[in-house]
N, C-alpha and C positions, 0 to 999 in steps of 0.2 A: 219961224226962226230968224232972226235977225241976222244982218248980214254980215256980222261980227262975230256970229257962232261957228256960222260954217267954216272958215279959217281954223278958228281956232281947235273946234270937232276935226278935222283935216288932221292940220299937226299932229294932234294927241293920238289919234289913231296910227298914225304913221310912226309915232316914237314907240307905242305899243306893238306894232307889228314889228320892227326893229329888233326891238328887245326881247320880243319871243324868239326871232328866228336866229338871233344871236346864244340864248339859251341863258341859262343861271338863273337861279332868284335874288339876285342881289337888290339889297335896299333901295338902289336908283328904278330900278324893273317897277318894285312893287311902290313905289311913291306916281311913277308917271301912272301906272294904271289906276290906282286910288284916285289920281288928278283928275284921268280921264271921266272915270265913274261920277265923281262929285259934280263935275262940268257936265256931262250930260242929263245928270239927274234935274238941276236947274233948267233944261228945255224941254220945248214940247215935246221931243221923242221919248220921252221918260214913261210915259204913259204906256208906248207900244213897247217899250222894252221891258217893262212891267209885265204887262200881259202876256208876251212872246215866254218871258222866263214862268211864268206861272203855268202856262199851257206846258211847257218841256218837263215841270215837277211835276204835273199831274200824269204826263204820258209815261215817265220814267217811274214812277210809283205804281200807274196802275201795272208793268210788265209785273212788278216783283210780288 
């Protein structure tokens, strides 16, 4: 992960956390969440996030 990616990721995580705590589903909240998702997809963490989500979906589907 580049040195530039970490501060941007931390800022976006903070923004998403703050907006989720504040509540509501405003367009600005959705835009920040989408920006975080698209930015994270371009990092080396994308494969880890993808495999974690795949495992979660598999676990949930096996319960149903």
